[in-house]
N, C-alpha and C positions, 0 to 999 in steps of 0.2 A: 753768853756767847763764849766760845772757846778762845784760848789765848792765841791760837793760830788764826782763827777768823778775825779776832780783834787786830792782830798785827797786819793782816792782809787789808783790812778795812782802813786802818790808819795809813798804811803804805799807799793804797790806791787813791786816797784823798789828798795826797800831797799835790798841790796845784802849781802850775807854771803860767805861761803866758795866756792872756785872755784871747779867745777867739772872737774876732770883731763881728758886730751885727752886720748881716748881709753876706758874710763869707759862706761858701757852699756847706762847710761843716756846721756852721751855726744854723743855717736854714734847714738842714736835714734834721737837726736835733729839735728845733721848734716844731717842725712838721711831725716828728715822733710824738712830742708832748700833746699837740693838738689831736692827733689821731687817737692817742691813748685816752684823752678826755672824752672823745666821741664814743669810743668803745665802752667806757665805763658808764656814761650817761645813757647809752642805748642798751645797757645790761647785756652786752656781748662778752661775757666773762671768759668764755672758752677761747675766744680770739685774743682777748687781752692776755690770757695766760701764755700764749705763744710768744709774747714780747718779753717774758721774764727769763732771766738767766738762771741756770740750775743752782748757782751758789748765792741766790738772792738773800739779802738781809733787808727787812722791811719793818721799820719801827717808828713809834710816835711816843716820845717821852712825855711824862706829866709836866705841866707847867705850874709853878708857884709864883705868887706875887711877892716880890721882895723890894726892899728899899733901894734907893739909888746906889748906895755903896756896894750892893750885892747883886747887881744885874747879871753878872756872869754866871750866877748860880740859879737862874730862874728855871732851868730845865733839870728835872730830876730823872736821870737815866736808870736809876735802880727801880723805878716804878714807871710802867709804861701803859699807854692805851693799847698799843700794838707792840709785839715783839715777835715777829714771824720770820720764818725762813721759807724757802721754796715749797717744802713739803706742807707746812701749815697753811700757806696761802692756797695751795692746790686743794687742801681739805676744806677750807672756807668756800672756795669756788664750787666744789662738789655739793656742799651743803646748801649754798645759796641757789644753785640751779636745780636742786632736787626738791623733794617734798617735805623736808624737815626745816625749812627756812622760815619758821614762824615769826621771827623778828622782821623779816622782809617779805611778808605775804599779806597784802599785796606789796609789790616792790615800791621802794621810794622812787619818786620822780626827782631827778637831780639835774643840775646844770653846773658844769665846771668851767670856770674862767681861769686860764693860765696866762700870767703876765710877767713882766720884769725878768725875763730870762737872761741869765748871765752864764756864759760857757767858758771854761778854762781847760786847757790841756793838763794832763797828769803825767806822772813819771812813766806810765805805761802808754805807749803810742796808740794803742787801740781803745783807750778809755778817756772819757771826758767827765769832769766835775761840773755839774749843772745845778744852779740855784734858780728857783722860780717861785713866784707867789701864786697861791691858789685861793680862789673864792668859790665856795659851793653853796648853791641854794638847794634845799631839800624839802620836798613836799610829801606829805603822807595822807592817805585816805581822802576825805572830802573836806578837810579843814581849810579855812581861809588863811591860816598862818603858815609860815615856812621857817625852817631852820636856816641859819646862816653860819657857815664854818669858814674861817680864814686861817691860812697857814703859810709858812715859808717851807719849801721842800729843798732838801739837799740830796741830789741824786748822783749816782755813778752810772753812766751809760757806756756800754761796751759795744764795739763793732763786732758783728758776727756775720761774716761774709758781706752780703749787700744790705743787711739790715742792722738795726740796733737792738740791744737787749738791756733791760733794766736790771742792774746788778746790785744796786743798793739804793734805798730811799729812807731818809730820816725826815719825818714830818714834824715841824716845830709849830704847834698850834698857838694861835694868838691868845686864846681864851684860857684862863685858869679853871673856870667852871664852864663846861660845855652846855649850850642851850639846846641840846638834842637828846632824846631819850636813850639812844644807843649809837654805837659806831659800827653798825653792821654793813656799812658801805666802805669801799676802798677810797683812800685819799690819794 
């Protein structure tokens, strides 16, 4: 990530007061997250793409298991499962909706559960820092087993007229070793 993008990301994540549960802004953000989960579960990727800001940063750092004294260093940001921007996400969407998505043909059946949503205002009046928990079940083929992926997400949501756009997402996976053969799905 360029120094300019890093400074913008750091600046935009400076948080202020918490938006209370039930406030109109809070409800609007939770509705956005629920709608996003439904779009992804229903594999409506083109519609999901319309919710992304053009300066999107979308990443999932690698997690390492460390002792109690080193818990702050469990995420390795120099190695990532995802490190995408708007253009690379759009490329993934084109591949997944085209004929070259061999990793997702047939597509995974997923169910995303989004909970524990905390919303804070940021230094920018049109942006919110949002933390949420994510639990995904993923089923493939005719297997009787399913993958379980859990994570904490740190988002920056930006007002764009009457809608919201996802400007930044960092996915902090709970597992150091993922029990899924690939991450060809969006988290």
